[in-house]
C-alpha positions in Angstrom: -20.7 18.1 6.5 -23.2 15.4 7.3 -23.6 12.1 9.0 -23.7 8.7 7.3 -25.0 5.4 8.7 -23.8 2.0 7.6 -25.2 -1.5 8.4 -22.9 -4.4 8.8 -24.6 -7.2 6.8 -21.8 -9.8 7.0 -18.3 -9.9 8.5 -15.6 -12.6 8.7 -13.7 -13.5 11.8 -11.2 -11.0 13.3 -12.9 -8.1 11.6 -12.7 -5.1 13.9 -12.2 -1.4 14.3 -8.6 -0.2 14.5 -6.9 3.1 14.8 -3.2 3.8 15.5 -3.3 2.0 18.8 -1.9 2.7 22.3 1.8 3.3 22.2 3.7 3.8 25.4 1.5 1.7 27.7 3.3 -1.7 27.4 4.9 -1.0 30.8 1.4 -1.2 32.3 0.6 -4.5 30.5 -1.4 -2.8 27.7 -0.5 -3.9 24.2 -0.4 -1.2 21.5 -2.8 -3.1 19.2 -3.8 -1.2 16.1 -3.6 -2.5 12.5 -1.7 -5.7 11.8 -0.6 -4.0 8.5 -0.1 -0.4 9.6 1.1 0.7 6.1 -2.0 -0.5 4.4 -4.2 1.1 7.0 -2.4 4.4 6.6 -2.8 4.2 2.8 -6.5 3.5 3.0 -6.9 6.5 5.4 -4.9 8.8 3.1 -6.9 7.8 0.1 -10.2 8.5 1.9 -9.0 11.9 3.1 -8.4 10.9 6.8 -5.5 11.2 9.0 -3.0 8.4 8.7 -4.1 6.5 11.8 -7.8 7.3 11.9 -10.2 4.5 12.7 -10.4 1.9 9.9 -12.3 -1.4 9.5 -9.7 -4.2 9.6 -11.0 -7.0 7.4 -9.8 -10.6 7.5 -9.9 -13.3 4.9 -13.6 -13.8 5.7 -14.5 -10.5 4.0 -17.2 -7.9 4.8 -20.5 -6.6 3.4 -21.9 -3.2 4.4 -25.0 -1.3 3.3 -25.2 2.5 3.4 -28.5 3.3 5.0 -28.2 7.1 4.7 -25.8 9.8 3.8 -22.9 10.0 1.4 -19.2 9.4 2.2 -15.9 8.7 0.6 -14.3 5.3 1.1 -11.0 3.6 0.3 -9.7 0.1 0.6 -6.0 -1.0 0.8 -4.2 -4.1 1.7 -4.0 -7.7 0.3 -5.3 -9.0 -2.9 -9.0 -8.8 -2.1 -11.8 -8.0 -4.5 -14.3 -5.2 -3.9 -17.8 -5.2 -5.3 -19.7 -1.9 -5.8 -22.7 -1.1 -8.0 -22.4 -4.5 -9.8 -18.7 -3.9 -10.7 -15.5 -5.4 -9.4 -12.4 -3.6 -8.3 -9.1 -4.7 -6.6 -8.7 -4.0 -2.9 -6.6 -0.9 -3.8 -9.4 1.5 -4.7 -11.4 4.5 -3.5 -14.7 6.1 -4.4 -18.0 7.4 -2.9 -20.7 5.3 -1.2 -24.3 6.7 -1.2 -27.5 5.7 0.6 -28.9 2.4 -0.7 -25.5 1.3 -2.1 -23.8 -1.9 -0.9 -20.0 -2.4 -0.6 -18.6 -5.9 -0.4 -15.1 -7.0 0.2 -15.0 -10.6 -0.9 -13.3 -13.3 1.2 -10.6 -15.7 0.1 -8.2 -13.2 -1.4 -5.7 -14.3 -4.0 -3.0 -12.9 -1.8 -2.8 -11.5 1.7 -4.7 -11.9 5.0 -5.8 -8.4 5.9 -7.3 -5.4 4.2 -8.5 -2.0 5.5 -11.6 0.0 4.7 -11.3 3.6 5.6 -14.5 5.7 5.7 -14.1 9.4 5.0 -15.0 11.2 8.2 -15.0 10.3 11.9 -16.3 6.8 12.7 -18.2 7.0 16.0 -17.2 4.1 18.2 -16.0 3.2 21.7 -12.7 4.4 22.8 -10.5 2.8 25.5 -7.4 4.5 27.0 -7.7 7.2 24.3 -7.8 4.8 21.3 -10.5 3.0 19.3 -8.1 0.1 18.4 -9.7 -3.2 19.3 -7.7 -5.5 21.6 -9.0 -8.8 20.3 -8.4 -11.0 23.4 -10.4 -8.6 25.6 -12.7 -7.0 23.1 -11.8 -3.5 24.6 -11.7 -0.6 22.2 -13.9 -0.1 19.1 -14.9 -3.7 19.1 -15.4 -6.5 16.6 -17.8 -6.0 13.7 -20.7 -8.3 13.7 -23.8 -8.7 11.4 -26.6 -6.4 12.4 -24.4 -3.7 13.8 -24.7 -0.1 12.6 -21.8 2.4 12.2 -22.3 6.1 12.3 -19.7 8.3 10.4 -19.7 11.9 11.4 -18.3 14.8 9.3 -18.9 12.4 6.3 -20.1 14.7 3.5 -17.9 15.9 0.6 -18.5 18.9 -1.5 -17.6 16.8 -4.6 -18.0 13.0 -4.9 -14.8 11.1 -4.9 -14.7 9.2 -8.3 -14.1 5.5 -8.3 -10.4 4.9 -9.0 -7.6 2.6 -8.2 -5.0 3.3 -5.5 -1.4 2.4 -6.5 -0.1 -0.6 -4.4 3.5 0.1 -3.4 6.0 -2.7 -4.0 6.9 -2.7 -0.4 3.3 -3.3 0.6 3.2 -6.7 -1.1 4.0 -10.0 0.8 7.6 -10.9 1.3 9.0 -14.4 1.3 12.5 -13.4 2.5 12.1 -11.6 5.8 14.9 -9.7 7.6 15.4 -10.4 11.3 17.8 -9.5 14.1 19.2 -12.3 16.1 18.0 -12.5 19.7 17.3 -11.2 22.3 17.4 -14.8 23.7 19.4 -16.5 21.0 21.7 -17.9 23.8 18.9 -20.2 24.8 19.2 -22.2 21.5 21.7 -24.6 20.2 24.1 -23.4 17.4 22.3 -25.8 15.1 19.0 -24.2 15.9 20.3 -20.8 14.9 21.8 -22.1 11.7 18.4 -23.8 11.0 16.4 -20.7 11.6 18.4 -18.5 9.3 19.2 -21.3 6.8 16.0 -23.3 6.3 12.6 -22.7 4.7 9.5 -22.4 6.8 5.9 -22.2 5.8 3.1 -19.9 6.9 0.0 -21.7 8.3 -3.7 -21.0 8.8 -3.0 -20.8 12.5 -2.8 -17.0 12.8 -4.8 -14.1 14.3 -4.0 -10.6 15.6 -1.7 -12.0 18.3 0.6 -13.9 15.9 1.3 -16.4 13.2 2.5 -19.9 13.8 4.9 -21.3 11.3 5.6 -24.8 10.1 9.1 -26.2 9.5 12.1 -27.7 11.2 12.1 -27.9 15.0 14.4 -25.4 16.8 16.1 -27.1 19.6 16.7 -25.3 22.9 20.0 -25.4 24.8 18.3 -24.6 28.1 15.0 -25.4 29.7 11.9 -23.1 29.4 12.1 -21.8 33.0 12.9 -18.2 32.0 11.9 -15.0 33.8 9.2 -13.1 32.1 10.6 -10.4 29.9 9.3 -7.5 27.7 8.1 -8.5 24.2 7.9 -6.6 20.9 5.8 -7.1 17.8 8.0 -9.2 15.5 9.4 -11.3 18.3 9.9 -14.9 17.1 9.2 -17.0 20.2 9.7 -20.7 20.4 7.7 -23.0 22.7 8.7 -26.4 24.0 7.6 -28.1 20.7 10.4 -26.2 18.9 7.9 -24.4 16.6 8.3 -20.7 16.0 5.5 -18.1 16.3 5.9 -14.5 15.0 4.1 -12.1 17.3 1.8 -9.4 15.9 -0.3 -6.4 16.9 -2.1 -7.9 19.9 1.0 -9.7 21.3 1.3 -10.0 25.1 3.6 -7.4 26.7 5.7 -9.9 28.6 6.4 -13.6 28.3 8.7 -16.4 29.2 9.2 -18.3 26.0 12.6 -17.7 24.5 12.8 -15.5 21.4 15.3 -16.6 18.8 15.0 -13.4 16.7 13.0 -10.3 16.0 11.6 -9.5 12.6 12.3 -5.9 11.6 9.3 -3.5 11.4 9.0 -3.0 7.6 9.2 -6.7 6.9 6.7 -7.7 9.7 3.8 -6.2 7.9 4.7 -7.9 4.7 5.1 -11.2 6.5 1.6 -10.8 7.9 0.3 -10.6 4.4 1.7 -13.9 3.3 -1.2 -16.3 2.7 -1.3 -19.7 4.5 1.0 -22.4 3.3 3.5 -20.0 1.6 7.3 -20.5 2.0 9.3 -18.0 4.0 12.9 -17.7 4.9 14.6 -15.5 7.5 17.7 -13.4 6.6 19.9 -12.2 9.5 20.7 -8.5 9.6 22.7 -6.5 12.2 20.8 -4.0 14.5 22.2 -1.0 12.6 21.0 -2.4 9.3 17.5 -2.9 10.8 17.5 0.8 12.0 18.6 2.0 8.6 15.9 -0.1 6.8 13.2 1.2 9.1 14.2 4.8 8.5 14.3 4.3 4.8 10.8 2.6 4.8 9.4 5.5 6.8 10.7 8.0 4.3 9.3 6.1 1.4 5.9 5.8 3.1 5.8 9.5 4.0 6.5 10.5 0.3 4.0 8.0 -1.0 1.2 9.2 1.3 2.0 12.9 0.5 1.6 12.1 -3.3 -1.6 10.1 -2.7 -3.2 12.9 -0.7 -2.3 15.4 -3.4 -3.9 13.2 -6.1 -7.1 12.9 -4.1 -7.8 16.6 -3.7 
């Protein structure tokens, strides 16, 4: 095994290092963070021969360009409809291969679908850890950190006995963006008028360009409150749909605050949250109400499908 060194030549906004995050620390005010699209990150890692939640490069719509200064390492890209350039050729952002010294890998910006993609580097990416995780908490910058032009990344244990040939990685159907999103009512649906609830689950909204790792603001009909906003601060989950005084909903994402006082009309179920995060700006989206037991069943089924997919993907890459 050897070490490879990469130079970041260009990086769009929100591009950062992310591993599986910090579960179990929300009670101390620490968000989990980690990938916005956990499924895509796990797929990229599996395709590159890493553990599912190893450190990846999370890339936004601004793209990324890196140069391999020395060494040889496997790579894989998964998530969104981005385009990858390598050795003068173009591939979809569902691919894997080998990067050698002197070669440049570019993930082009402005994808034809999606907002996030993940570059996994075969080996151990050396970077800063915070509370046992390299996941970057964007508001504070703690963790592995943002990727900026001029930075160098060192990947240890990077060598492979045999080069990984360039090939496509199958994109699962349930990794594509979703325009009909399942959500559980509440936990503070009692703060809204009956008309607001009917509007939320019966009207079309649109995604906007106002999104980051904390959440996505939607455009659409106003959701009227039945009470004032003077609520005690309460725990928040990823997928919470909180509504501020302007009546506009925001769906919270990986770097969401751990507590908050804005009322939450619904909570997007886990499997659909990642697919909502991959809806490009100005796309229609509707919310479909499901019962809590349906949400649990859907999450378990999605976990089984992903485990089976990752197992087959690892077998194919040996």
